C-alpha positions in Angstrom: -12.1 -28.3 40.8 -13.8 -25.6 43.0 -14.7 -28.0 45.9 -13.1 -27.8 49.3 -11.3 -24.5 48.6 -11.2 -21.8 51.3 -13.9 -19.1 50.8 -11.4 -16.3 50.9 -9.8 -17.6 47.7 -12.8 -16.6 45.6 -13.1 -13.2 47.2 -9.4 -12.4 46.6 -9.5 -13.8 43.1 -12.5 -11.6 42.1 -10.8 -8.5 43.6 -7.7 -9.3 41.5 -9.9 -9.9 38.4 -11.2 -6.3 38.5 -7.8 -4.8 38.8 -6.3 -7.1 36.1 -9.1 -6.2 33.7 -8.2 -2.5 33.9 -4.5 -3.2 33.6 -4.8 -5.4 30.5 -7.2 -3.0 28.9 -4.5 -0.3 29.2 -1.7 -2.7 28.2 -3.5 -4.0 25.1 -3.1 -0.7 23.3 -0.1 0.8 25.2 2.7 0.0 22.8 0.7 1.2 19.8 -0.3 4.3 21.7 3.4 5.2 22.4 4.2 5.0 18.7 1.1 6.8 17.5 0.8 9.6 20.1 4.5 10.5 20.6 5.9 9.5 17.2 8.4 7.0 18.8 10.2 4.4 16.8 9.9 0.7 17.6 13.0 0.8 19.8 12.0 3.7 22.0 8.4 2.5 22.3 9.7 -0.9 23.4 12.1 0.7 25.9 9.3 2.6 27.7 7.0 -0.4 27.4 9.6 -2.8 29.0 10.6 -0.2 31.6 6.9 0.1 32.7 6.6 -3.7 32.9 9.8 -3.8 34.9 8.4 -1.2 37.4 5.1 -3.2 37.7 7.0 -6.3 38.7 9.9 -4.7 40.6 7.9 -2.7 43.1 6.3 -5.8 44.7 9.7 -6.3 46.4 9.2 -2.9 48.1 5.5 -3.8 48.7 6.4 -7.2 50.2 9.0 -5.6 52.6 6.4 -3.0 53.7 3.8 -5.7 54.2 6.1 -7.8 56.3 6.1 -4.8 58.7 2.7 -3.3 58.4 0.4 -6.0 57.1 -0.7 -7.3 53.7 -4.2 -6.0 53.7 -3.1 -2.4 54.4 -0.7 -2.5 51.5 -3.4 -3.9 49.1 -5.7 -1.0 50.0 -3.0 1.6 49.5 -1.9 0.0 46.3 -5.4 0.4 44.7 -5.5 4.1 45.7 -2.1 4.8 44.2 -2.9 2.9 41.0 -6.1 4.8 40.7 -4.2 8.1 40.7 -1.9 6.8 38.0 -4.8 5.7 35.7 -6.5 9.1 36.1 -3.4 10.9 34.9 -3.1 8.5 32.0 -6.7 9.1 31.0 -6.3 12.8 30.4 -5.6 13.6 26.7 -2.8 16.1 26.8 -1.5 15.7 23.2 2.0 14.4 22.2 4.4 17.1 23.4 7.1 17.0 26.0 4.8 17.9 28.9 2.3 15.2 27.9 5.2 12.7 27.8 6.3 13.7 31.3 2.8 13.3 32.7 2.5 9.9 31.1 5.8 8.8 32.6 4.6 10.0 36.0 1.4 8.1 35.6 3.4 4.9 34.8 5.4 5.4 38.0 2.2 5.7 40.1 0.7 2.6 38.4 3.9 0.6 38.9 4.3 1.5 42.6 0.6 0.9 43.3 0.8 -2.5 41.6 3.8 -3.3 43.8 1.7 -2.6 46.9 -1.3 -4.7 45.6 -0.2 -7.6 43.4 2.3 -9.5 45.4 0.7 -9.0 48.8 -2.7 -10.2 47.5 -1.0 -13.4 46.4 0.8 -13.9 49.7 -2.7 -13.7 51.3 -3.9 -16.4 48.9 -1.0 -18.6 49.9 -1.6 -18.1 53.6 -5.1 -19.4 53.2 -3.5 -22.8 52.7 -1.5 -22.8 55.9 -4.6 -24.4 57.5 -3.8 -28.1 57.3 -7.2 -29.0 55.9 -6.5 -26.9 52.8 -2.7 -27.8 52.5 -3.2 -30.3 49.6 -5.3 -27.8 47.7 -2.5 -25.2 47.3 -1.5 -25.8 43.7 -5.2 -26.2 42.5 -6.0 -23.0 44.4 -3.3 -21.0 42.7 -4.5 -22.4 39.3 -8.0 -21.1 40.1 -6.6 -17.8 41.2 -4.6 -17.5 38.0 -7.7 -18.4 36.0 -9.6 -15.6 37.6 -6.9 -13.1 36.7 -7.3 -14.1 33.1 -11.0 -13.7 33.1 -10.4 -10.0 33.5 -7.6 -10.1 30.9 -9.9 -12.0 28.4 -12.3 -9.1 28.0 -9.7 -6.4 28.2 -8.6 -6.2 24.5 -12.2 -6.1 23.2 -13.0 -3.4 25.8 -10.0 -1.3 24.6 -10.9 -1.6 20.9 -14.6 -1.1 21.3 -14.4 2.0 23.6 -11.8 3.5 21.2 -14.1 2.9 18.3 -17.1 4.3 20.2 -15.2 7.5 21.1 -14.0 8.1 17.5 -17.5 7.5 16.1 -19.7 9.2 18.6 -17.5 11.9 20.2 -15.5 12.8 17.1 -12.2 12.4 18.9 -9.0 11.6 17.0 -7.4 8.1 17.1 -4.7 9.3 19.4 -7.1 10.9 21.9 -9.3 7.8 21.8 -6.6 5.8 23.5 -7.2 7.7 26.7 -10.8 6.3 26.9 -9.3 2.8 27.0 -7.1 3.9 29.9 -10.1 5.4 31.7 -11.6 1.9 31.9 -8.9 1.0 34.4 -10.2 3.6 36.8 -13.7 2.1 36.9 -12.3 -1.4 37.3 -10.3 -0.4 40.3 -13.4 0.9 42.0 -15.0 -2.5 41.4 -12.0 -4.3 42.7 -11.8 -2.4 46.0 -15.6 -2.8 46.5 -15.3 -6.6 46.1 -12.3 -6.6 48.5 -14.2 -4.9 51.3 -17.6 -6.6 50.7 -16.0 -10.1 51.3 -13.2 -9.1 53.7 -14.6 -11.3 56.5 -13.6 -14.4 54.5 -9.9 -13.6 54.5 -9.3 -11.0 57.2 -7.3 -13.6 59.2 -4.5 -13.5 56.6 -4.3 -9.7 56.2 -1.5 -9.5 58.7 -0.5 -6.2 60.5 0.7 -5.3 63.9 0.4 -7.9 66.5 -2.1 -7.4 69.2 -1.3 -8.1 72.9 -1.1 -11.8 73.5 -1.2 -12.7 69.8 1.3 -15.3 68.6 4.1 -14.3 66.4 4.9 -15.9 63.1 6.1 -19.4 63.7 9.4 -20.2 62.0 10.9 -23.5 63.1 13.5 -23.7 60.3 17.2 -24.0 61.1 19.5 -21.3 59.6 20.8 -24.0 57.2 17.3 -24.9 56.1 16.4 -21.2 55.6 19.6 -20.7 53.5 18.8 -23.8 51.4 15.3 -22.6 50.7 16.4 -19.1 49.8 19.1 -20.5 47.4 16.4 -22.7 45.8 14.2 -19.8 45.3 17.0 -17.8 43.8 17.8 -20.5 41.3 14.1 -20.5 40.2 14.0 -16.7 40.0 17.1 -16.7 37.7 15.3 -19.0 35.2 11.9 -17.3 35.1 13.7 -14.0 34.1 14.0 -15.5 30.6 10.5 -16.9 30.5 9.0 -13.5 31.1 11.3 -11.9 28.6 9.9 -14.3 26.0 6.3 -14.5 27.2 5.7 -10.7 27.4 6.5 -10.3 23.7 2.7 -10.6 23.5 2.4 -6.9 24.1 5.4 -5.9 22.0 7.0 -7.8 19.2 4.0 -10.1 18.7 1.8 -7.1 18.7 4.1 -5.4 16.1 3.8 -8.6 14.1 0.0 -8.5 14.3 0.0 -4.9 13.2 2.5 -5.1 10.4 2.5 -8.8 9.1 -0.9 -10.3 9.9 -4.0 -10.2 7.8 -6.4 -7.5 9.0 -9.6 -9.4 8.2 -11.0 -12.9 8.7 -14.0 -14.9 7.5 -16.0 -18.0 8.5 -15.1 -20.0 11.6 -11.8 -18.1 11.8 -13.7 -14.8 12.0 -15.7 -16.1 14.9 -12.5 -16.3 17.0 -12.3 -12.5 17.1 -15.6 -12.1 18.9 -15.0 -12.5 22.6 -18.5 -13.8 23.3 -17.9 -16.7 21.0 -14.8 -17.5 23.1 -16.9 -17.2 26.3 -19.4 -19.8 24.8 -16.5 -22.2 24.2 -15.4 -21.8 27.8 -19.0 -22.6 29.0 -18.9 -25.7 26.9 -15.6 -26.9 28.4 -16.6 -26.2 32.0 -20.1 -27.7 31.5 -18.4 -30.8 29.9 -16.3 -31.3 33.0 -19.3 -30.9 35.2 -21.3 -33.3 33.1 -18.6 -35.9 33.4 -17.9 -35.3 37.1 -21.4 -34.5 38.3 -22.7 -36.7 41.0 -26.5 -36.1 40.7 -28.9 -36.2 37.8 -29.7 -32.5 38.4 -26.1 -31.5 38.0 -25.7 -33.5 34.8 -29.0 -32.1 33.4 -28.0 -28.5 34.0 -24.5 -29.1 32.5 -26.1 -30.7 29.4 -28.5 -27.7 29.1 -25.6 -25.3 29.3 -23.7 -27.1 26.5 -26.8 -27.1 24.3 -27.4 -23.4 24.8 -23.7 -22.5 24.2 -23.6 -24.6 21.0 -26.9 -22.9 19.9 -25.3 -19.5 20.6 -22.3 -20.3 18.4 -24.5 -21.5 15.6 -26.6 -18.3 15.8 -23.4 -16.2 16.0 -22.1 -17.8 12.8 -25.3 -17.3 11.0 -25.4 -13.5 11.7 -21.7 -12.9 11.3 -20.8 -10.5 8.5 -18.8 -11.9 5.6 -15.6 -10.2 6.6 -14.6 -9.6 10.2 -12.1 -6.7 10.9 -9.1 -7.9 12.8 -7.1 -5.3 14.8 -3.7 -5.9 16.3 -4.6 -5.5 20.0 -7.4 -8.1 19.8 -4.9 -10.9 19.5 -4.1 -10.4 23.2 -7.4 -11.9 24.1 -6.3 -15.4 23.1 -3.8 -15.9 25.9 -6.3 -15.3 28.7 -8.9 -17.3 26.8 -6.7 -20.3 26.7 -5.7 -19.9 30.4 -9.4 -19.9 31.4 -10.4 -22.7 29.0 -7.4 -24.9 29.8 -7.2 -24.5 33.5 -9.7 -27.4 34.2 -7.9 -29.5 31.7 -4.6 -28.8 33.4 -6.0 -29.5 36.9 -7.7 -32.7 35.7 -4.4 -33.9 34.1 -2.2 -33.2 37.1 -4.9 -34.6 39.4 -4.9 -37.8 37.5 -1.1 -37.9 37.5 -1.1 -37.2 41.3 -3.5 -40.2 41.8 -0.9 -42.4 40.0 1.9 -40.9 42.1 3.4 -39.4 38.9 2.7 -35.7 39.1 5.8 -33.6 38.3 7.1 -31.4 41.0 6.7 -27.6 40.7 10.3 -27.1 39.6 10.0 -29.8 37.0 6.8 -28.2 35.7 8.7 -24.9 35.4 11.5 -26.6 33.3 8.9 -28.2 31.0 7.3 -24.7 30.7 10.6 -23.3 29.3 10.8 -26.1 26.7 7.2 -25.4 25.6 7.8 -21.7 25.3 10.8 -22.5 23.0 8.4 -24.5 20.8 6.1 -21.5 20.4 8.9 -19.3 19.0 10.1 -22.2 16.8 6.6 -21.9 15.2 7.0 -18.2 14.7 10.5 -18.6 13.3 9.5 -21.3 10.8 6.6 -19.3 9.4 8.6 -16.1 9.3 11.1 -17.4 6.7 10.9 -15.3 3.6 9.0 -12.4 5.1 10.3 -8.9 4.4 11.9 -6.7 7.0 9.6 -4.4 9.0 9.3 -1.0 7.3 8.3 2.6 8.3 7.4 5.7 6.3 7.3 9.4 7.4 3.9 10.4 8.7 2.2 13.7 8.3 4.1 15.1 11.2 7.4 13.7 10.0 7.5 10.9 12.6 8.0 7.3 11.4 4.8 5.3 10.9 4.9 1.5 10.7 3.7 0.0 7.4 1.6 -3.2 6.9 3.8 -5.3 4.6 2.3 -8.8 4.6 -0.9 -10.7 5.2 0.1 -13.8 7.2 -2.8 -15.9 8.4 -4.1 -15.0 11.9 -3.9 -18.7 12.7 -0.1 -18.3 13.2 -0.5 -16.0 16.2 -3.6 -17.8 17.5 -1.5 -21.1 17.5 1.5 -19.4 19.0 -0.6 -18.0 21.9 -2.0 -21.5 22.5 1.5 -22.9 22.9 2.7 -20.0 25.0 -0.3 -20.5 27.3 0.6 -24.2 27.8 4.0 -22.9 28.9 2.5 -20.3 31.2 0.2 -22.8 32.9 3.2 -24.9 33.7 5.3 -22.1 35.0 3.5 -19.1 36.4 0.8 -20.5 38.9 3.2 -23.3 39.8 6.0 -20.8 40.4 3.8 -18.7 42.7 2.7 -21.8 44.5 6.3 -22.9 44.9 7.3 -19.5 46.4 4.4 -19.5 48.9 5.3 -23.0 50.0 9.1 -22.8 50.2 9.6 -19.2 51.4 10.7 -19.1 55.1 7.7 -17.7 57.1 9.4 -14.5 58.3 10.4 -13.7 54.7 7.2 -14.5 52.8 6.5 -11.0 51.6 10.1 -10.4 50.5 10.3 -13.7 48.8 7.1 -13.1 46.8 8.6 -9.8 46.0 11.7 -11.6 44.8 9.5 -13.6 42.4 8.2 -10.3 40.9 11.7 -8.8 40.7 12.8 -11.7 38.5 9.7 -11.0 36.4 10.7 -7.3 36.4 14.2 -8.2 35.1 12.6 -10.3 32.4 10.3 -7.5 31.5 13.2 -5.1 31.2 14.7 -7.5 28.7 11.5 -7.5 26.6 12.8 -4.5 24.8 15.6 -6.5 23.2 13.2 -7.5 20.4 12.2 -3.9 19.8 15.8 -2.9 19.1 16.2 -5.9 16.8 12.9 -5.1 15.0 13.6 -4.0 11.5 17.4 -4.7 11.7 17.3 -8.5 11.5 15.2 -11.0 9.6 12.2 -12.0 11.7 13.2 -15.6 12.0 16.4 -14.5 13.7 14.5 -12.3 16.1 12.4 -15.2 17.2 15.5 -17.5 17.4 16.9 -15.3 20.2 14.0 -16.5 22.4 14.3 -20.1 21.3 17.9 -20.2 22.5 17.2 -18.5 25.8 14.2 -20.8 26.6 16.3 -24.0 25.8 19.3 -22.9 27.8 17.0 -22.0 30.8 15.3 -25.4 30.7 18.7 -27.1 30.6 19.8 -25.2 33.7 16.6 -26.1 35.5 17.1 -29.8 34.9 20.8 -29.5 36.0 19.8 -28.2 39.5 16.5 -30.2 39.7 17.6 -32.4 42.7 18.4 -29.4 44.8 15.1 -27.7 44.0 13.0 -30.8 44.6 14.8 -31.3 48.0 13.0 -28.3 49.5 9.6 -29.0 48.1 
């Protein structure tokens, strides 16, 4: 899995892990913060949430255009600095008045623009590592590893957010609303770590940073005809149009699925189910999976012995964890967001092994076909939500102490519903997201690489803008109908992908 990959991959992946940890720590509690701190209803909170996500994924288009002119490495550095300024503003507890709201919106603008400088350009650099012919056949696997590293940061983020808020409330005597800002401050520290990693290991990827050409240095080679360039750009546009609706559905994890966790899901768990809400238990499971692959694939007795020892220690840890677990484990809504990154990290080697086996048989699906399958799988996830939402009451609110609406917990659905839904959505994500990024880096005409990667993020931005649709439907329609909206969109998108499959596979 990790063999024969360019060294720069791991450095860039780790730099991205630090930034993503901070981002997802903030995002885990952001929708709830908007409702609690500013007294916003579900619709307005969803609007701000989706607009922020749109900015985060729209600005890479600007960042890509700037990088094509000034270099990818320079934009990555500036991006981290701008993001840092935004998280600092977000970390200051200013209350819930109009001035505080304006400062918060300004912070979101900084974070969105900084992410635009950082995110897409870092991924272009990863793709350029595979322009070397000796790494060319490792591109899809490399992006899967890169995507896994992103989710290592995201895995710990919800727990970090919840724990630091609890610590601030219990030890510093701050209110619940003020404690959210401590979660946002975590992002500041993670960005310092990210930029430190970037510059410590810069020598492994400096050759793909780009920038102004030195005297005698060769320009970007683009031997495509105008017709080939046009065909590639059209193919990319077709894929971009489809992934809009995937991200609209997928990023419900931070909005309607979090609302569901807060208002309809049991707030406690016991036994084995309770163990799932301790991130260290999930880490132990990941060690077992990776050590299991190493045990099977290991070529020496030493490798197999170490792998077996890791499995034994991880199993022993889980047994110990179960024995000391309290009878009832508290379950908070943001913590459910740890399951998606957990599944990504845990299932990445399974995904790579499966597609590697299919490739050896000459039967591996193309990247566009994987994207189409991903849309179908996402539809299945919302079918599950719709089925188990039959008979549930409508979401309800009551006036709070300040007169603002407060969401009410109205049902105790088993946490297993969301845990299972996140598992299915993760299968869809693994089929679509890393493969989509790999497809863009492979198909994009050389002189438009930055802009094309920016186009991928613009499509994501448009999908994120549409995320708020569920917030406006929340409370006005039966829940099964809310989820059915996403079922229909996912199935229609998959059908469209299959209808243009020949054209897409032609440029692969």
